[in-house]
C-alpha positions in Angstrom: 5.3 18.1 -20.6 5.9 14.6 -22.0 2.9 12.6 -23.0 3.4 8.9 -22.5 1.0 6.6 -24.4 0.9 3.1 -25.6 -0.3 1.6 -28.8 -0.6 -1.9 -27.6 -3.8 -3.0 -25.8 -3.3 -5.0 -22.6 -3.3 -8.8 -22.8 -6.4 -10.2 -21.1 -5.5 -11.0 -17.5 -5.6 -14.7 -16.6 -7.0 -16.1 -13.4 -3.5 -16.5 -12.0 -2.8 -12.7 -12.0 -4.3 -12.1 -8.5 -2.5 -15.0 -6.7 0.8 -14.1 -8.4 0.5 -10.4 -7.4 -0.6 -11.4 -3.9 2.4 -13.7 -3.6 4.7 -10.9 -4.5 3.1 -8.8 -1.7 3.6 -11.7 0.7 7.2 -12.0 -0.3 7.8 -8.3 0.5 6.2 -8.8 3.9 8.4 -11.8 4.6 11.4 -9.7 4.0 10.1 -7.1 6.5 9.7 -9.6 9.3 12.7 -11.7 8.4 14.9 -10.7 11.3 12.3 -10.6 14.1 13.4 -14.0 15.6 17.0 -12.9 15.8 16.6 -9.2 16.9 18.1 -9.8 20.3 21.1 -11.6 18.9 22.0 -9.1 16.2 24.6 -7.2 18.3 26.5 -10.5 18.9 26.0 -11.8 15.3 27.3 -8.5 13.8 30.0 -7.9 16.5 28.6 -4.4 17.3 26.8 -2.4 19.9 23.0 -2.8 20.3 22.5 0.8 19.3 24.3 0.2 16.0 22.6 -3.1 15.3 19.2 -1.4 15.2 20.3 0.3 12.0 19.7 -3.1 10.3 16.0 -2.6 10.9 15.9 1.2 10.6 17.6 1.2 7.2 14.9 -1.1 5.7 12.1 1.1 7.2 13.6 4.3 5.8 14.3 2.9 2.3 10.8 1.4 2.1 9.2 4.6 3.1 11.1 6.5 0.4 10.7 3.9 -2.3 6.9 3.4 -1.9 5.6 6.7 -3.4 8.4 7.0 -5.9 8.0 3.5 -7.3 4.2 4.2 -7.5 4.7 7.3 -9.6 7.3 5.6 -11.8 4.8 2.8 -12.3 2.1 5.2 -13.4 4.6 6.8 -15.9 6.6 3.9 -17.3 4.6 0.7 -16.5 3.6 -0.8 -13.2 4.7 -4.4 -14.1 8.1 -3.1 -15.1 8.5 -1.3 -11.8 7.2 -4.3 -9.8 9.8 -6.5 -11.3 12.5 -3.9 -10.7 11.4 -3.6 -7.0 11.6 -7.4 -6.5 15.0 -7.6 -8.3 16.5 -4.9 -6.0 15.1 -6.9 -3.1 16.8 -10.1 -4.3 20.1 -8.3 -4.7 19.8 -6.9 -1.2 19.0 -10.3 0.3 22.0 -11.9 -1.4 24.3 -9.0 -0.1 23.0 -9.6 3.4 23.3 -13.4 3.1 27.0 -13.1 2.3 28.1 -10.9 5.1 28.4 -10.5 8.9 29.7 -7.0 8.7 27.5 -4.3 10.0 27.9 -1.7 7.2 27.5 -4.3 4.4 24.4 -5.7 6.2 22.9 -2.2 6.3 23.4 -1.8 2.6 21.7 -5.1 1.9 18.8 -4.3 4.2 18.4 -0.9 2.6 18.1 -2.5 -0.9 15.5 -4.9 0.5 13.4 -2.0 1.7 12.8 -0.9 -1.9 10.5 -3.9 -2.4 7.8 -2.1 -0.4 6.7 -0.4 -3.7 5.4 -3.8 -4.8 2.1 -3.4 -2.8 0.8 -0.2 -4.5 2.1 -1.4 -7.9 0.2 -4.6 -7.6 -3.0 -2.8 -6.6 -2.6 -0.5 -9.6 -2.1 -3.5 -12.0 -5.3 -5.0 -10.6 -7.3 -1.9 -11.2 -6.0 -1.6 -14.8 -6.7 -5.2 -15.8 -9.4 -6.9 -13.8 -13.2 -6.7 -14.3 -14.9 -4.7 -11.6 -16.8 -7.6 -10.2 -13.4 -9.2 -9.3 -11.5 -6.0 -8.3 -12.8 -5.6 -4.8 -11.6 -9.0 -3.4 -8.4 -8.8 -5.4 -7.3 -5.5 -4.0 -8.4 -6.6 -0.6 -6.0 -9.6 -0.8 -3.2 -7.5 -2.2 -3.6 -4.8 0.5 -3.7 -7.5 3.3 -0.7 -9.4 1.9 1.7 -7.4 4.0 -0.1 -8.6 7.2 -0.5 -12.1 5.8 3.2 -12.4 4.9 4.2 -11.0 8.3 2.0 -13.4 10.2 3.1 -16.5 8.3 6.8 -15.5 8.1 7.2 -15.2 11.8 7.0 -18.9 12.7 8.8 -20.0 9.6 11.7 -17.5 10.2 11.8 -18.6 13.8 12.1 -22.3 12.8 14.9 -21.5 10.3 16.8 -19.3 12.8 16.5 -21.9 15.5 17.8 -24.9 13.5 20.2 -23.4 10.8 22.6 -20.5 10.3 20.8 -17.2 10.4 22.1 -16.3 6.9 19.7 -18.9 5.5 16.9 -16.4 6.2 18.3 -14.2 3.5 18.9 -17.0 1.0 15.3 -18.0 1.5 14.1 -14.4 0.9 16.2 -14.2 -2.3 14.7 -17.5 -3.5 11.2 -16.3 -2.9 12.0 -13.1 -4.7 13.3 -14.9 -7.8 10.1 -17.1 -7.8 7.9 -13.9 -7.6 9.8 -12.3 -10.5 9.5 -15.4 -12.7 5.8 -15.8 -12.0 5.3 -12.1 -12.7 7.1 -12.3 -16.1 5.1 -15.4 -17.1 1.6 -14.5 -15.8 1.2 -10.7 -15.3 0.7 -8.5 -18.4 1.8 -4.9 -18.5 -0.9 -2.3 -18.0 -1.6 0.0 -21.0 -2.4 2.9 -18.7 0.1 5.7 -18.5 0.1 9.0 -16.7 0.8 12.1 -18.6 4.0 14.1 -17.6 7.5 13.4 -16.6 9.2 12.2 -13.4 9.5 14.9 -10.8 13.1 14.3 -9.7 13.3 17.4 -7.4 10.0 16.4 -5.8 11.3 12.8 -5.2 14.5 14.2 -3.6 12.5 16.6 -1.4 10.1 13.9 -0.3 12.9 11.4 0.4 14.8 14.0 2.5 11.7 15.0 4.4 10.7 11.4 5.2 14.2 10.4 6.4 14.3 13.5 8.6 10.9 12.6 10.0 11.3 8.8 10.4 14.8 8.8 11.7 14.0 10.5 15.0 10.8 8.5 15.4 12.7 5.2 15.2 15.9 6.3 17.0 14.3 8.8 19.5 14.3 6.3 22.4 18.1 5.7 21.9 19.0 9.4 21.5 16.5 10.8 24.0 13.2 12.4 22.9 14.3 15.8 24.2 17.8 15.7 22.8 19.0 18.3 20.4 19.5 15.7 17.7 15.9 14.4 17.9 14.3 17.8 18.1 16.6 19.2 15.4 15.7 16.4 13.0 11.9 16.9 13.7 12.3 20.6 13.0 14.2 20.1 9.8 11.6 17.5 8.7 8.8 20.1 9.1 10.8 22.8 7.1 11.7 20.4 4.3 8.2 18.9 3.9 6.6 22.3 3.9 9.0 23.6 1.2 8.4 20.3 -0.7 4.6 20.8 -0.5 4.9 24.4 -1.9 7.1 23.1 -4.7 4.7 20.3 -5.6 1.8 22.8 -5.8 3.7 24.8 -8.4 5.2 22.0 -10.6 3.3 20.9 -13.7 3.7 17.2 -13.2 4.2 16.6 -9.4 5.4 13.4 -7.8 2.4 13.6 -5.5 -0.7 15.6 -6.6 -1.4 17.4 -3.3 -4.7 18.8 -4.7 -5.9 15.3 -5.2 -4.5 14.2 -1.8 -6.4 17.1 -0.1 -9.8 15.8 -1.2 -11.8 14.5 1.8 -12.0 11.0 0.4 -8.2 10.7 0.0 -7.2 12.8 3.0 -9.3 11.1 5.6 -8.5 7.7 4.2 -4.7 8.4 4.5 -5.1 9.7 8.0 -7.2 6.7 9.0 -4.4 4.5 7.5 -1.9 5.9 10.0 -4.2 4.8 12.8 -4.7 1.3 11.3 -0.9 1.0 11.0 -0.5 1.9 14.6 -3.1 -0.7 15.7 -1.7 -3.4 13.5 1.9 -3.2 14.8 1.0 -3.3 18.5 -0.1 -6.9 18.5 3.1 -7.9 16.6 5.2 -6.2 19.4 3.3 -7.4 22.5 2.1 -11.0 22.0 5.5 -12.6 20.9 7.1 -11.1 24.0 4.3 -12.2 26.3 4.4 -15.7 24.9 8.2 -16.1 25.3 8.7 -14.6 28.8 9.4 -17.3 31.3 6.6 -18.5 33.6 8.8 -17.5 36.6 7.8 -13.9 36.0 4.3 -14.8 37.1 2.6 -13.7 33.8 4.9 -14.9 31.1 3.7 -17.9 29.1 7.0 -19.7 28.7 6.7 -20.7 25.0 9.5 -21.2 22.5 10.2 -18.8 19.7 8.6 -21.2 17.2 5.4 -21.7 19.3 5.1 -18.0 19.8 5.2 -17.5 16.1 2.6 -20.2 15.5 0.3 -18.5 18.1 0.6 -15.2 16.3 0.3 -16.7 12.8 -3.6 -16.8 12.8 -3.4 -13.0 12.6 -2.1 -13.3 9.0 -4.2 -16.3 8.1 -7.4 -14.5 9.2 -6.4 -11.4 7.2 -6.1 -13.6 4.1 -9.4 -15.3 4.6 -11.1 -12.0 5.2 -10.5 -10.8 1.6 -13.6 -12.6 0.0 -15.7 -11.6 3.0 -14.7 -8.0 2.5 -15.7 -8.2 -1.2 -19.2 -9.2 -0.3 -19.6 -6.6 2.5 -18.2 -3.9 0.3 -20.4 -4.8 -2.6 -23.4 -4.4 -0.4 -22.5 -1.6 1.9 -19.4 0.1 0.4 -15.7 0.4 1.5 -16.4 3.1 4.1 -18.8 0.9 6.0 -16.4 -2.0 5.9 -13.6 0.2 7.2 -15.7 1.3 10.1 -16.7 -2.3 10.8 -13.1 -3.4 10.7 -12.1 -0.7 13.1 -14.8 -1.7 15.5 -13.6 -5.4 15.4 -10.1 -4.2 16.1 -11.3 -2.3 19.1 -13.1 -5.4 20.3 -10.0 -7.5 19.8 -7.8 -5.1 21.9 -10.5 -4.6 24.5 -11.0 -8.3 24.9 -7.3 -8.9 24.7 -6.8 -7.0 28.0 -8.3 -9.9 29.8 -7.0 -12.7 27.5 -3.3 -12.9 28.5 -3.2 -15.9 30.8 -2.8 -18.7 28.3 -1.4 -19.4 24.9 -4.8 -20.3 23.5 -6.1 -16.9 24.6 -3.5 -15.1 22.5 -4.7 -17.2 19.5 -8.2 -15.9 20.0 -6.9 -12.3 20.2 -4.9 -12.9 17.0 -7.9 -14.2 15.1 -10.2 -11.3 16.2 -7.6 -8.7 15.4 -6.8 -10.4 12.1 -10.4 -10.2 11.0 -10.6 -6.5 11.9 -7.3 -5.5 10.4 -8.1 -7.5 7.3 -11.3 -5.6 6.8 -9.7 -2.3 7.5 -6.6 -2.9 5.2 -8.9 -4.2 2.4 -11.0 -1.1 2.5 -8.2 1.4 2.2 -7.1 0.8 -1.5 -10.8 0.7 -2.6 -11.4 4.1 -1.0 -8.2 5.5 -2.7 -8.9 4.0 -6.1 -12.5 5.3 -6.0 -11.3 8.8 -5.5 -8.4 9.3 -7.9 -8.0 9.0 -11.7 -6.7 5.7 -13.1 -3.5 7.4 -14.2 -2.7 8.2 -10.5 -3.5 4.8 -9.0 0.1 3.8 -8.4 1.2 7.1 -6.8 -1.9 7.4 -4.7 -1.7 3.9 -3.4 2.0 4.4 -2.8 1.2 7.4 -0.6 -1.4 5.4 1.2 1.0 2.5 1.9 3.5 5.1 3.1 0.9 6.4 5.6 0.5 2.8 7.0 4.3 2.6 7.3 4.4 5.8 9.2 1.7 4.4 11.5 3.8 1.2 12.2 6.9 3.4 12.8 5.1 5.5 15.3 3.7 2.4 16.9 7.1 0.8 17.2 8.6 4.0 18.8 5.7 4.6 21.2 5.2 1.0 22.3 8.9 0.5 22.6 9.1 3.5 24.9 6.1 2.3 27.0 7.5 -1.2 27.4 10.9 0.2 28.3 9.6 2.6 30.9 7.4 0.1 32.6 9.9 -2.8 32.6 11.4 -4.4 35.7 15.2 -4.4 35.9 16.4 -7.9 36.9 20.1 -8.5 37.0 20.7 -5.7 34.5 18.1 -7.1 32.1 14.8 -5.2 31.4 11.8 -7.5 31.7 8.6 -6.2 30.2 5.6 -6.1 32.6 2.0 -7.0 32.3 1.2 -3.4 33.0 3.2 -2.4 30.0 1.5 -4.9 27.8 -2.0 -3.6 28.9 -1.0 0.0 28.4 0.1 -0.9 24.9 -3.3 -2.5 24.1 -5.0 0.7 25.5 -2.8 2.8 23.1 -3.9 0.6 20.2 -7.5 1.0 21.2 -7.1 4.8 21.4 -5.6 4.8 17.9 -8.6 2.8 16.6 -11.0 5.4 18.2 -9.2 8.2 16.3 -9.4 6.1 13.1 -13.1 5.6 13.6 -13.6 9.4 14.0 -11.7 10.0 10.8 -13.6 7.3 8.9 -16.9 9.0 9.8 -15.7 12.1 7.9 -15.3 10.1 4.7 -17.7 11.1 1.9 -20.7 8.9 1.4 -20.4 6.2 -1.2 -22.0 7.1 -4.5 -20.3 9.7 -6.7 -17.4 11.3 -5.0 -15.3 13.7 -7.0 -13.5 11.9 -9.9 -14.7 8.5 -8.9 -13.9 6.8 -12.2 -14.3 3.2 -11.0 -17.2 2.0 -8.8 -16.0 -0.9 -6.6 -19.4 -2.1 -5.4 -20.4 -4.3 -8.2 -20.9 -7.9 -7.0 -21.8 -9.4 -10.4 -21.3 -8.8 -14.1 -24.8 -7.4 -14.4 -24.1 -4.9 -11.6 -20.9 -3.9 -13.3 -22.7 -3.2 -16.6 -25.4 -1.1 -14.8 -22.8 0.9 -13.0 -20.8 1.5 -16.1 -23.9 2.7 -17.9 -24.6 5.1 -15.0 -21.0 6.5 -15.2 -21.3 7.1 -19.0 -24.4 9.2 -18.5 -21.9 11.8 -17.3 -19.2 11.7 -19.9 -18.4 11.3 -23.6 -19.4 8.5 -25.9 -19.2 7.8 -29.6 -17.2 6.0 -32.2 -13.6 6.0 -33.4 -13.5 6.2 -37.2 -10.8 6.3 -39.8 -10.6 8.8 -42.7 -13.1 6.8 -44.7 -15.6 6.6 -41.9 -14.9 2.9 -41.1 -15.0 2.0 -37.4 -11.6 1.4 -35.7 -11.5 -1.4 -33.1 -9.2 -1.6 -30.1 -8.1 2.1 -30.4 -6.9 3.6 -27.2 -9.0 6.7 -26.4 -7.5 9.0 -23.8 -9.3 11.8 -21.9 -7.0 14.8 -21.2 -8.1 17.6 -18.9 -7.3 21.3 -19.3 -4.1 20.9 -17.2 -2.8 18.4 -19.8 -3.2 15.4 -17.4 -4.8 12.1 -18.2 -8.3 11.9 -16.7 -9.3 8.5 -18.1 -8.7 6.0 -20.9 -10.4 3.1 -22.6 -10.3 0.9 -25.7 -12.8 1.1 -28.5 -15.1 -1.9 -29.1 -15.1 -4.0 -32.3 -17.7 -1.6 -33.8 -15.6 1.4 -32.9 -17.7 2.6 -30.0 -16.2 4.0 -26.8 -17.4 5.5 -23.6 -15.6 7.6 -21.0 -16.8 9.2 -17.8 -15.7 12.7 -16.8 -14.6 13.8 -13.4 -16.5 17.1 -13.7 -17.4 20.0 -16.0 -14.8 21.7 -18.2 -12.8 21.5 -21.4 -11.3 18.2 -22.4 -9.2 16.8 -25.3 -10.0 13.2 -26.5 -7.1 11.6 -28.3 -7.3 8.2 -30.0 -4.5 6.1 -31.3 -4.5 2.6 -32.9 -1.8 0.5 -34.7 -1.8 1.3 -38.4 -3.7 4.5 -38.0 -2.7 8.1 -37.5 -3.6 9.9 -34.3 -7.2 11.1 -33.9 -8.0 14.1 -31.6 -11.0 16.3 -30.7 -11.5 18.9 -28.1 -14.8 19.2 -26.3 -16.5 20.8 -23.3 -18.7 19.0 -20.9 -21.2 20.8 -18.7 -21.0 18.3 -15.9 -24.7 17.4 -16.1 -26.0 13.9 -15.9 -25.9 13.3 -19.6 -23.4 11.9 -22.2 -21.9 14.1 -24.9 -21.9 12.2 -28.3 -18.6 12.7 -30.0 -17.1 10.7 -32.9 -13.4 10.8 -33.2 -12.2 11.0 -36.8 -9.6 12.6 -39.0 -9.5 15.6 -39.1 -10.4 16.3 -35.4 -13.3 18.7 -34.9 -14.2 21.1 -32.1 -17.4 20.3 -30.4 -19.1 22.1 -27.5 -21.9 20.8 -25.4 
């Protein structure tokens, strides 16, 4: 196993880190919704059949799903900032490729490259965890998690305006420009995290997961075109099951897996990820239904007859409300915990869809629905990374949040397939054109409500806030005093002491790493100016504490913690000594 460490302490994060990372997330979301205003025109623009044109959207979805957990793991191993910049750079290249072509195959290649930017969301959350004080972490992660909804909501009217008044390739030039700005701001403002996971990159696991995800998502997104009972669709679903099962068995046996399935199986992580799928389903329904309702002609008897730009503006409050929900979430979570805010968010989403069933008669009513749903989805999305971060070691933050982001993507993919099928099957055929019906819109809202109900049930199974297994970071501190108290409580169950050199002189700013009996990093910190350090432990067992500082040789000590509510005093000095407690 390769042990990756860093001798350089992290630069102190400036106040601009959070908006810069959130801006990167919004840029990624803009890329995802870029072509929504011109979806119906793609076959003509690319001189191809409608079934082929859908690959322009499907390719981005597939590459994003594959890249998200992989980039998260690479960030844990080699640096989250480095992988964030790489994700954005690949997106810029993809946007420029798409901007310079009207050929289907080249366009698909460009859109596939753009999908790799989806890894920016979990990488940004991981950077925030590693750098920010805990009193600021809750609202920061909430904003980063919601950025994909914020960007999608704000990009829709902007993209519609551009597509309506300029050449459609300008959309890609704009996305590339935003990506360049995001890269420049990241290079200037965001420091690299000193946290590194122990181990090497699991290439076989990455290939296995990528293959399984493509086999799973491909029939979900193309099933309506191929036929849900066709041999191709059923065959791909069957192959996905086989590949993912074999991949899971391999991951359980490999020493440094791409995804730690044992961690993923913990109730706090498992039920959060399952609830994330339901939130993804609910989020995408409103994005599919309201723009169509708003743009249908009034001659249908229920269409609202609005232009593409006005329809985008009516849905934009969805993203704006999600953005303004982040500080509200921080206060609610500090008082009641992320589990409660997730449940509250799901209840508000249910209220939005329930009320939306009767609010489809005017444009202003769709705005009300968008605001209510934005508040609920904002609270739910904000809660998900806090629940994940509170249940996994710091060294696995990127990979764990990458998997959680993947679960949301799977939810939106399922939502797109199911709602697309419902609207198609309930549509009226007028002159060879399928016109969605009000019945189809209302059935779609009921499906979203049902998904929220399942999400509520899953959220109720989440462990109570307090001290779940391996909760290294408490996210409920609302002030510096609270953070200090919570840190003191954590250290009561861990190791503390001083880092000393061979002469017994305290060593400041030494990186102290806690390694468990499997050789994996379970925590890390930097010693204070007087050489003191404190590290919480995830549970009882044998550990190795390794310290390293510039200008000093490595320090190491092995120790055993009983798991009781007390701290084991252990000074780290040369030579290392064995201590049992």
